[in-house]
PyMOL CGO cylinders between C-alpha atoms (Angstrom):
from pymol import cmd
from pymol.cgo import CYLINDER

trace = [
    CYLINDER, 1.20, 5.83, -0.31, -1.31, 7.12, -2.83, 0.3, 1, 1, 1, 1, 1, 1,
    CYLINDER, -1.31, 7.12, -2.83, 0.68, 5.77, -5.79, 0.3, 1, 1, 1, 1, 1, 1,
    CYLINDER, 0.68, 5.77, -5.79, 1.45, 2.38, -4.25, 0.3, 1, 1, 1, 1, 1, 1,
    CYLINDER, 1.45, 2.38, -4.25, -1.79, 0.72, -5.48, 0.3, 1, 1, 1, 1, 1, 1,
    CYLINDER, -1.79, 0.72, -5.48, -0.62, 1.34, -9.05, 0.3, 1, 1, 1, 1, 1, 1,
    CYLINDER, -0.62, 1.34, -9.05, 2.46, -0.87, -8.63, 0.3, 1, 1, 1, 1, 1, 1,
    CYLINDER, 2.46, -0.87, -8.63, 2.11, -3.99, -10.84, 0.3, 1, 1, 1, 1, 1, 1,
    CYLINDER, 2.11, -3.99, -10.84, 2.93, -6.25, -7.84, 0.3, 1, 1, 1, 1, 1, 1,
    CYLINDER, 2.93, -6.25, -7.84, 0.90, -4.27, -5.31, 0.3, 1, 1, 1, 1, 1, 1,
    CYLINDER, 0.90, -4.27, -5.31, -0.67, -7.22, -3.49, 0.3, 1, 1, 1, 1, 1, 1,
    CYLINDER, -0.67, -7.22, -3.49, 2.67, -9.00, -3.16, 0.3, 1, 1, 1, 1, 1, 1,
    CYLINDER, 2.67, -9.00, -3.16, 4.43, -5.83, -1.98, 0.3, 1, 1, 1, 1, 1, 1,
    CYLINDER, 4.43, -5.83, -1.98, 1.96, -4.90, 0.77, 0.3, 1, 1, 1, 1, 1, 1,
    CYLINDER, 1.96, -4.90, 0.77, 1.57, -8.46, 2.07, 0.3, 1, 1, 1, 1, 1, 1,
    CYLINDER, 1.57, -8.46, 2.07, -0.15, -8.35, 5.48, 0.3, 1, 1, 1, 1, 1, 1,
    CYLINDER, -0.15, -8.35, 5.48, -0.31, -4.53, 5.42, 0.3, 1, 1, 1, 1, 1, 1,
    CYLINDER, -0.31, -4.53, 5.42, 1.98, -1.51, 5.34, 0.3, 1, 1, 1, 1, 1, 1,
    CYLINDER, 1.98, -1.51, 5.34, 3.31, -0.16, 8.61, 0.3, 1, 1, 1, 1, 1, 1,
    CYLINDER, 3.31, -0.16, 8.61, 5.47, 2.54, 7.01, 0.3, 1, 1, 1, 1, 1, 1,
    CYLINDER, 5.47, 2.54, 7.01, 7.75, 3.36, 4.07, 0.3, 1, 1, 1, 1, 1, 1,
    CYLINDER, 7.75, 3.36, 4.07, 11.44, 4.15, 4.47, 0.3, 1, 1, 1, 1, 1, 1,
    CYLINDER, 11.44, 4.15, 4.47, 14.53, 4.78, 2.35, 0.3, 1, 1, 1, 1, 1, 1,
    CYLINDER, 14.53, 4.78, 2.35, 17.65, 2.66, 2.53, 0.3, 1, 1, 1, 1, 1, 1,
    CYLINDER, 17.65, 2.66, 2.53, 20.45, 1.04, 0.57, 0.3, 1, 1, 1, 1, 1, 1,
    CYLINDER, 20.45, 1.04, 0.57, 19.44, -1.83, -1.65, 0.3, 1, 1, 1, 1, 1, 1,
    CYLINDER, 19.44, -1.83, -1.65, 21.05, -5.09, -0.45, 0.3, 1, 1, 1, 1, 1, 1,
    CYLINDER, 21.05, -5.09, -0.45, 21.89, -6.21, -3.99, 0.3, 1, 1, 1, 1, 1, 1,
    CYLINDER, 21.89, -6.21, -3.99, 22.96, -2.84, -5.45, 0.3, 1, 1, 1, 1, 1, 1,
    CYLINDER, 22.96, -2.84, -5.45, 25.04, -1.35, -2.64, 0.3, 1, 1, 1, 1, 1, 1,
    CYLINDER, 25.04, -1.35, -2.64, 25.45, 2.11, -4.19, 0.3, 1, 1, 1, 1, 1, 1,
    CYLINDER, 25.45, 2.11, -4.19, 21.74, 2.47, -4.86, 0.3, 1, 1, 1, 1, 1, 1,
    CYLINDER, 21.74, 2.47, -4.86, 19.22, 3.93, -2.43, 0.3, 1, 1, 1, 1, 1, 1,
    CYLINDER, 19.22, 3.93, -2.43, 15.61, 2.87, -2.76, 0.3, 1, 1, 1, 1, 1, 1,
    CYLINDER, 15.61, 2.87, -2.76, 12.25, 2.79, -1.07, 0.3, 1, 1, 1, 1, 1, 1,
    CYLINDER, 12.25, 2.79, -1.07, 11.28, -0.04, 1.26, 0.3, 1, 1, 1, 1, 1, 1,
    CYLINDER, 11.28, -0.04, 1.26, 7.90, -1.06, 2.61, 0.3, 1, 1, 1, 1, 1, 1,
    CYLINDER, 7.90, -1.06, 2.61, 7.97, -2.18, 6.23, 0.3, 1, 1, 1, 1, 1, 1,
    CYLINDER, 7.97, -2.18, 6.23, 4.99, -4.46, 6.68, 0.3, 1, 1, 1, 1, 1, 1,
    CYLINDER, 4.99, -4.46, 6.68, 2.93, -4.82, 9.84, 0.3, 1, 1, 1, 1, 1, 1,
    CYLINDER, 2.93, -4.82, 9.84, 4.62, -8.15, 10.56, 0.3, 1, 1, 1, 1, 1, 1,
    CYLINDER, 4.62, -8.15, 10.56, 8.06, -6.49, 10.44, 0.3, 1, 1, 1, 1, 1, 1,
    CYLINDER, 8.06, -6.49, 10.44, 9.16, -7.87, 7.06, 0.3, 1, 1, 1, 1, 1, 1,
    CYLINDER, 9.16, -7.87, 7.06, 10.78, -5.44, 4.64, 0.3, 1, 1, 1, 1, 1, 1,
    CYLINDER, 10.78, -5.44, 4.64, 10.54, -5.38, 0.83, 0.3, 1, 1, 1, 1, 1, 1,
    CYLINDER, 10.54, -5.38, 0.83, 11.81, -2.91, -1.75, 0.3, 1, 1, 1, 1, 1, 1,
    CYLINDER, 11.81, -2.91, -1.75, 9.56, -1.26, -4.32, 0.3, 1, 1, 1, 1, 1, 1,
    CYLINDER, 9.56, -1.26, -4.32, 9.97, 1.01, -7.32, 0.3, 1, 1, 1, 1, 1, 1,
    CYLINDER, 9.97, 1.01, -7.32, 8.12, 4.30, -7.23, 0.3, 1, 1, 1, 1, 1, 1,
    CYLINDER, 8.12, 4.30, -7.23, 8.78, 4.56, -10.99, 0.3, 1, 1, 1, 1, 1, 1,
    CYLINDER, 8.78, 4.56, -10.99, 6.65, 1.45, -11.52, 0.3, 1, 1, 1, 1, 1, 1,
    CYLINDER, 6.65, 1.45, -11.52, 3.92, 3.10, -9.43, 0.3, 1, 1, 1, 1, 1, 1,
    CYLINDER, 3.92, 3.10, -9.43, 4.03, 6.29, -11.50, 0.3, 1, 1, 1, 1, 1, 1,
    CYLINDER, 4.03, 6.29, -11.50, 4.02, 4.36, -14.77, 0.3, 1, 1, 1, 1, 1, 1,
    CYLINDER, 4.02, 4.36, -14.77, 1.07, 2.26, -13.56, 0.3, 1, 1, 1, 1, 1, 1,
    CYLINDER, 1.07, 2.26, -13.56, -0.81, 5.43, -12.62, 0.3, 1, 1, 1, 1, 1, 1,
    CYLINDER, -0.81, 5.43, -12.62, -0.24, 6.95, -16.05, 0.3, 1, 1, 1, 1, 1, 1,
    CYLINDER, -0.24, 6.95, -16.05, -1.36, 3.75, -17.80, 0.3, 1, 1, 1, 1, 1, 1,
    CYLINDER, -1.36, 3.75, -17.80, -4.52, 3.54, -15.69, 0.3, 1, 1, 1, 1, 1, 1,
    CYLINDER, -4.52, 3.54, -15.69, -5.55, 7.20, -15.90, 0.3, 1, 1, 1, 1, 1, 1,
    CYLINDER, -5.55, 7.20, -15.90, -4.54, 7.91, -19.50, 0.3, 1, 1, 1, 1, 1, 1,
    CYLINDER, -4.54, 7.91, -19.50, -4.70, 4.60, -21.39, 0.3, 1, 1, 1, 1, 1, 1,
    CYLINDER, -4.70, 4.60, -21.39, -4.88, 6.13, -24.87, 0.3, 1, 1, 1, 1, 1, 1,
    CYLINDER, -4.88, 6.13, -24.87, -1.79, 8.29, -24.42, 0.3, 1, 1, 1, 1, 1, 1,
    CYLINDER, -1.79, 8.29, -24.42, 0.20, 6.38, -21.81, 0.3, 1, 1, 1, 1, 1, 1,
    CYLINDER, 0.20, 6.38, -21.81, 2.67, 4.49, -23.99, 0.3, 1, 1, 1, 1, 1, 1,
    CYLINDER, 2.67, 4.49, -23.99, 3.61, 7.45, -26.17, 0.3, 1, 1, 1, 1, 1, 1,
    CYLINDER, 3.61, 7.45, -26.17, 3.97, 9.65, -23.06, 0.3, 1, 1, 1, 1, 1, 1,
    CYLINDER, 3.97, 9.65, -23.06, 6.14, 7.07, -21.31, 0.3, 1, 1, 1, 1, 1, 1,
    CYLINDER, 6.14, 7.07, -21.31, 8.30, 6.57, -24.38, 0.3, 1, 1, 1, 1, 1, 1,
    CYLINDER, 8.30, 6.57, -24.38, 8.82, 10.29, -24.70, 0.3, 1, 1, 1, 1, 1, 1,
    CYLINDER, 8.82, 10.29, -24.70, 9.39, 11.18, -21.05, 0.3, 1, 1, 1, 1, 1, 1,
    CYLINDER, 9.39, 11.18, -21.05, 10.46, 8.11, -19.08, 0.3, 1, 1, 1, 1, 1, 1,
    CYLINDER, 10.46, 8.11, -19.08, 12.57, 5.79, -21.14, 0.3, 1, 1, 1, 1, 1, 1,
    CYLINDER, 12.57, 5.79, -21.14, 16.21, 6.61, -21.61, 0.3, 1, 1, 1, 1, 1, 1,
    CYLINDER, 16.21, 6.61, -21.61, 17.38, 7.73, -24.99, 0.3, 1, 1, 1, 1, 1, 1,
    CYLINDER, 17.38, 7.73, -24.99, 20.53, 5.65, -25.17, 0.3, 1, 1, 1, 1, 1, 1,
    CYLINDER, 20.53, 5.65, -25.17, 20.92, 6.13, -28.92, 0.3, 1, 1, 1, 1, 1, 1,
    CYLINDER, 20.92, 6.13, -28.92, 20.82, 9.94, -28.67, 0.3, 1, 1, 1, 1, 1, 1,
    CYLINDER, 20.82, 9.94, -28.67, 23.32, 9.90, -25.80, 0.3, 1, 1, 1, 1, 1, 1,
    CYLINDER, 23.32, 9.90, -25.80, 25.77, 7.58, -27.54, 0.3, 1, 1, 1, 1, 1, 1,
    CYLINDER, 25.77, 7.58, -27.54, 25.67, 9.68, -30.72, 0.3, 1, 1, 1, 1, 1, 1,
    CYLINDER, 25.67, 9.68, -30.72, 26.60, 12.85, -28.84, 0.3, 1, 1, 1, 1, 1, 1,
    CYLINDER, 26.60, 12.85, -28.84, 29.59, 11.15, -27.20, 0.3, 1, 1, 1, 1, 1, 1,
    CYLINDER, 29.59, 11.15, -27.20, 31.28, 10.06, -30.42, 0.3, 1, 1, 1, 1, 1, 1,
]
cmd.load_cgo(trace, "trace")
């Protein structure tokens, strides 16, 4: 829960307050498991912990965040496709 405030849609995600966080299958992407916030009113919404981590890095290290994220978080599709051919 410490990273949750760094989510770009934090206010929308927590709504009336967080009761607990759980893991489940995403309703739209059946093969994908993800985190869900269960709010105090019983409603459930998914959230991305990657967005929380990226928000944390941007907030704490603004001068280096984008280069760090580019280097360590974004997929290198070009490098992967070159090794397959």
